[in-house]
LUMFITI-478872 format. One record per residue (C-alpha): x, y, z; residue number from 1. Coordinates in Angstrom, 1 decimal. Layout:
% residues N
<rofi><x>X</x><y>Y</y><z>Z</z><nunu>NUM</nunu></rofi>
...
% end
This chain:
% residues 112
<rofi><x>0.2</x><y>0.3</y><z>0.0</z><nunu>1</nunu></rofi>
<rofi><x>1.5</x><y>3.2</y><z>-1.1</z><nunu>2</nunu></rofi>
<rofi><x>2.1</x><y>6.0</y><z>1.9</z><nunu>3</nunu></rofi>
<rofi><x>-1.0</x><y>8.2</y><z>1.9</z><nunu>4</nunu></rofi>
<rofi><x>-0.4</x><y>12.1</y><z>1.6</z><nunu>5</nunu></rofi>
<rofi><x>-0.7</x><y>14.1</y><z>4.8</z><nunu>6</nunu></rofi>
<rofi><x>-4.4</x><y>15.2</y><z>6.2</z><nunu>7</nunu></rofi>
<rofi><x>-4.7</x><y>19.1</y><z>6.7</z><nunu>8</nunu></rofi>
<rofi><x>-7.7</x><y>21.2</y><z>7.7</z><nunu>9</nunu></rofi>
<rofi><x>-7.9</x><y>24.7</y><z>8.1</z><nunu>10</nunu></rofi>
<rofi><x>-10.4</x><y>27.6</y><z>9.8</z><nunu>11</nunu></rofi>
<rofi><x>-10.4</x><y>31.2</y><z>9.7</z><nunu>12</nunu></rofi>
<rofi><x>-11.7</x><y>33.1</y><z>12.8</z><nunu>13</nunu></rofi>
<rofi><x>-12.7</x><y>36.6</y><z>12.4</z><nunu>14</nunu></rofi>
<rofi><x>-12.6</x><y>38.8</y><z>15.8</z><nunu>15</nunu></rofi>
<rofi><x>-13.5</x><y>42.1</y><z>16.3</z><nunu>16</nunu></rofi>
<rofi><x>-10.0</x><y>43.7</y><z>16.0</z><nunu>17</nunu></rofi>
<rofi><x>-6.5</x><y>42.6</y><z>14.8</z><nunu>18</nunu></rofi>
<rofi><x>-5.4</x><y>42.9</y><z>18.7</z><nunu>19</nunu></rofi>
<rofi><x>-8.1</x><y>40.3</y><z>19.9</z><nunu>20</nunu></rofi>
<rofi><x>-6.8</x><y>38.0</y><z>17.1</z><nunu>21</nunu></rofi>
<rofi><x>-3.4</x><y>38.5</y><z>18.0</z><nunu>22</nunu></rofi>
<rofi><x>-4.2</x><y>38.0</y><z>21.8</z><nunu>23</nunu></rofi>
<rofi><x>-5.9</x><y>34.7</y><z>21.1</z><nunu>24</nunu></rofi>
<rofi><x>-3.1</x><y>33.3</y><z>18.8</z><nunu>25</nunu></rofi>
<rofi><x>-0.6</x><y>34.3</y><z>21.6</z><nunu>26</nunu></rofi>
<rofi><x>-2.3</x><y>32.4</y><z>24.3</z><nunu>27</nunu></rofi>
<rofi><x>-2.8</x><y>29.3</y><z>22.0</z><nunu>28</nunu></rofi>
<rofi><x>0.5</x><y>28.8</y><z>20.4</z><nunu>29</nunu></rofi>
<rofi><x>2.5</x><y>28.5</y><z>24.0</z><nunu>30</nunu></rofi>
<rofi><x>0.6</x><y>25.3</y><z>24.4</z><nunu>31</nunu></rofi>
<rofi><x>3.0</x><y>22.5</y><z>22.4</z><nunu>32</nunu></rofi>
<rofi><x>1.5</x><y>19.8</y><z>20.4</z><nunu>33</nunu></rofi>
<rofi><x>1.4</x><y>16.6</y><z>22.3</z><nunu>34</nunu></rofi>
<rofi><x>3.2</x><y>15.1</y><z>19.5</z><nunu>35</nunu></rofi>
<rofi><x>4.8</x><y>17.1</y><z>17.3</z><nunu>36</nunu></rofi>
<rofi><x>6.2</x><y>14.6</y><z>15.3</z><nunu>37</nunu></rofi>
<rofi><x>2.8</x><y>13.7</y><z>14.2</z><nunu>38</nunu></rofi>
<rofi><x>1.0</x><y>16.9</y><z>13.7</z><nunu>39</nunu></rofi>
<rofi><x>2.1</x><y>20.3</y><z>12.6</z><nunu>40</nunu></rofi>
<rofi><x>0.0</x><y>23.3</y><z>13.8</z><nunu>41</nunu></rofi>
<rofi><x>0.4</x><y>26.7</y><z>12.0</z><nunu>42</nunu></rofi>
<rofi><x>-1.2</x><y>29.8</y><z>13.5</z><nunu>43</nunu></rofi>
<rofi><x>-1.1</x><y>33.1</y><z>11.7</z><nunu>44</nunu></rofi>
<rofi><x>-3.1</x><y>36.5</y><z>12.1</z><nunu>45</nunu></rofi>
<rofi><x>-4.1</x><y>38.4</y><z>8.9</z><nunu>46</nunu></rofi>
<rofi><x>-6.0</x><y>42.1</y><z>10.2</z><nunu>47</nunu></rofi>
<rofi><x>-8.4</x><y>40.6</y><z>12.1</z><nunu>48</nunu></rofi>
<rofi><x>-8.7</x><y>36.8</y><z>11.3</z><nunu>49</nunu></rofi>
<rofi><x>-7.2</x><y>34.0</y><z>12.8</z><nunu>50</nunu></rofi>
<rofi><x>-6.0</x><y>31.5</y><z>10.6</z><nunu>51</nunu></rofi>
<rofi><x>-5.5</x><y>28.0</y><z>12.4</z><nunu>52</nunu></rofi>
<rofi><x>-4.4</x><y>25.1</y><z>10.0</z><nunu>53</nunu></rofi>
<rofi><x>-3.4</x><y>21.7</y><z>10.7</z><nunu>54</nunu></rofi>
<rofi><x>-1.3</x><y>19.1</y><z>9.1</z><nunu>55</nunu></rofi>
<rofi><x>-1.0</x><y>15.0</y><z>10.0</z><nunu>56</nunu></rofi>
<rofi><x>-0.4</x><y>11.8</y><z>8.9</z><nunu>57</nunu></rofi>
<rofi><x>-4.4</x><y>10.8</y><z>8.9</z><nunu>58</nunu></rofi>
<rofi><x>-7.5</x><y>12.5</y><z>9.3</z><nunu>59</nunu></rofi>
<rofi><x>-8.6</x><y>11.5</y><z>12.6</z><nunu>60</nunu></rofi>
<rofi><x>-5.4</x><y>13.0</y><z>14.5</z><nunu>61</nunu></rofi>
<rofi><x>-6.2</x><y>16.2</y><z>12.5</z><nunu>62</nunu></rofi>
<rofi><x>-9.9</x><y>16.3</y><z>13.2</z><nunu>63</nunu></rofi>
<rofi><x>-8.5</x><y>15.7</y><z>17.1</z><nunu>64</nunu></rofi>
<rofi><x>-5.9</x><y>18.2</y><z>17.2</z><nunu>65</nunu></rofi>
<rofi><x>-8.4</x><y>20.7</y><z>15.6</z><nunu>66</nunu></rofi>
<rofi><x>-11.1</x><y>19.6</y><z>18.1</z><nunu>67</nunu></rofi>
<rofi><x>-8.9</x><y>20.4</y><z>21.1</z><nunu>68</nunu></rofi>
<rofi><x>-7.4</x><y>23.9</y><z>19.4</z><nunu>69</nunu></rofi>
<rofi><x>-11.1</x><y>25.2</y><z>19.1</z><nunu>70</nunu></rofi>
<rofi><x>-12.1</x><y>24.2</y><z>22.6</z><nunu>71</nunu></rofi>
<rofi><x>-8.7</x><y>26.1</y><z>23.5</z><nunu>72</nunu></rofi>
<rofi><x>-10.1</x><y>29.1</y><z>21.3</z><nunu>73</nunu></rofi>
<rofi><x>-13.4</x><y>29.3</y><z>23.2</z><nunu>74</nunu></rofi>
<rofi><x>-12.2</x><y>28.8</y><z>26.4</z><nunu>75</nunu></rofi>
<rofi><x>-9.8</x><y>32.2</y><z>25.6</z><nunu>76</nunu></rofi>
<rofi><x>-12.8</x><y>34.1</y><z>24.2</z><nunu>77</nunu></rofi>
<rofi><x>-15.1</x><y>33.4</y><z>27.1</z><nunu>78</nunu></rofi>
<rofi><x>-12.4</x><y>35.0</y><z>29.4</z><nunu>79</nunu></rofi>
<rofi><x>-11.8</x><y>37.6</y><z>26.8</z><nunu>80</nunu></rofi>
<rofi><x>-15.4</x><y>38.5</y><z>27.1</z><nunu>81</nunu></rofi>
<rofi><x>-15.9</x><y>38.2</y><z>30.8</z><nunu>82</nunu></rofi>
<rofi><x>-12.9</x><y>40.2</y><z>31.8</z><nunu>83</nunu></rofi>
<rofi><x>-12.6</x><y>42.6</y><z>28.6</z><nunu>84</nunu></rofi>
<rofi><x>-13.0</x><y>46.0</y><z>30.0</z><nunu>85</nunu></rofi>
<rofi><x>-16.6</x><y>47.2</y><z>29.7</z><nunu>86</nunu></rofi>
<rofi><x>-17.2</x><y>49.0</y><z>26.5</z><nunu>87</nunu></rofi>
<rofi><x>-20.4</x><y>51.0</y><z>25.1</z><nunu>88</nunu></rofi>
<rofi><x>-22.5</x><y>48.0</y><z>23.5</z><nunu>89</nunu></rofi>
<rofi><x>-23.4</x><y>48.0</y><z>19.7</z><nunu>90</nunu></rofi>
<rofi><x>-26.7</x><y>47.5</y><z>18.2</z><nunu>91</nunu></rofi>
<rofi><x>-25.6</x><y>44.1</y><z>16.4</z><nunu>92</nunu></rofi>
<rofi><x>-23.8</x><y>42.7</y><z>19.1</z><nunu>93</nunu></rofi>
<rofi><x>-24.8</x><y>39.9</y><z>21.6</z><nunu>94</nunu></rofi>
<rofi><x>-24.9</x><y>40.3</y><z>25.0</z><nunu>95</nunu></rofi>
<rofi><x>-23.7</x><y>36.8</y><z>26.4</z><nunu>96</nunu></rofi>
<rofi><x>-21.1</x><y>34.9</y><z>24.5</z><nunu>97</nunu></rofi>
<rofi><x>-22.5</x><y>31.9</y><z>22.6</z><nunu>98</nunu></rofi>
<rofi><x>-20.6</x><y>28.7</y><z>22.2</z><nunu>99</nunu></rofi>
<rofi><x>-18.8</x><y>27.7</y><z>19.5</z><nunu>100</nunu></rofi>
<rofi><x>-19.5</x><y>24.0</y><z>20.0</z><nunu>101</nunu></rofi>
<rofi><x>-21.8</x><y>23.3</y><z>17.1</z><nunu>102</nunu></rofi>
<rofi><x>-23.1</x><y>19.5</y><z>16.0</z><nunu>103</nunu></rofi>
<rofi><x>-24.1</x><y>18.5</y><z>12.3</z><nunu>104</nunu></rofi>
<rofi><x>-27.5</x><y>20.1</y><z>12.8</z><nunu>105</nunu></rofi>
<rofi><x>-26.6</x><y>23.6</y><z>14.5</z><nunu>106</nunu></rofi>
<rofi><x>-26.3</x><y>22.3</y><z>18.0</z><nunu>107</nunu></rofi>
<rofi><x>-25.3</x><y>19.3</y><z>20.4</z><nunu>108</nunu></rofi>
<rofi><x>-29.1</x><y>19.0</y><z>21.2</z><nunu>109</nunu></rofi>
<rofi><x>-29.5</x><y>18.4</y><z>17.3</z><nunu>110</nunu></rofi>
<rofi><x>-32.0</x><y>21.8</y><z>17.5</z><nunu>111</nunu></rofi>
<rofi><x>-31.5</x><y>23.7</y><z>14.2</z><nunu>112</nunu></rofi>
% end
């Protein structure tokens, strides 16, 4: 059986500002990968968008790594939301930070 090409996945996460995206990147990148020989993570910021890219030998490794990264990002965003200085509310902003956990049909409960 010939060797399979590496699997990869990427996601672009927009933030309200470039400073927010950079802060999340800096917090996330200090955590070393558990198996750096098996998985490569690239975090970059362009304008106000955090770009996350994973490459590994199997789709399963990429999925698990991306899942853990998104969970970490969720925690950082919720912490920022909770402890950020109070700013005047804008008309289109959501009062409470919503969860990033989404299932196949829109939520873990299956509600669309």
